[in-house]
Steps between C-alpha positions, in 0.01 A plus 500: 500500500637842395509750791360844450693800614303740725595831655540582872146636489201383289123544482318177578144390424284254691262386229298261724424786737442776236791702645734665249807718510637436854835678541740228611859489619695193397681399823750213466581538868146399603410136488124550469282754325281751685191701396359810671145438618256655742187377684620137520219275630515125543189331361355153555628198308869613488440821302606857550354835381719809452532822305799534264621863512698561189559876496684715749318828447134590539265400357638158596425228244371201690339165419333265733617139458426170656741204489582168653750505784805295400674524840579722795864541576752711701697733277791724593453850360778732376526655855580154640165455681297185467125501436244248386368551142230347291618346171288452187572369153407678181616561143695811420584645158816688424495617144402189300604254773238335725624327812328346807661623826457500875484835668444639849238762575640782704481873563762687292331831560823687559688337213544650149414171331169325553661163447829319538580215260730253674741226393244222502288678245805571282678164502557318174298753303654841537841672514521849653683785329558747787590777253149534361137500605185399310675281245187272461227737614406859461328751717123453489321755286255738656154533348523667154206720597616840613332740748403713196323204337308419821378862523367474145298192581319657789 
């Protein structure tokens, strides 16, 4: 299998969840991947409901999602503290590559990137070029409708 070269940052889609254009830092120092979520609620039958927050500035783009809990595990964060996190499995898309990964659901409210893509998600499929970003993806386009166009329609 030929490995794709990605940059140190990419925009990632979650097609199963209808979430697109999540700003992601590729982090080869992190074993697992982590996604910023809010309002995490455990549901019956091994499921979890949460809101994916995939913008940093108001108005915050958010999407409510429900997924099956894969596991709960202790994770050491970048500041060295351990906390228990919920892990789920889903398909991500980077450019034209779809891949099923495990990721933890966590608050990354103070972080610049809404997601970290760790080594386990990269292995055997991607090589990282740290000199570039967005080699497989591009910044999501905003709506082509302008404020001027909206005023005309009212």
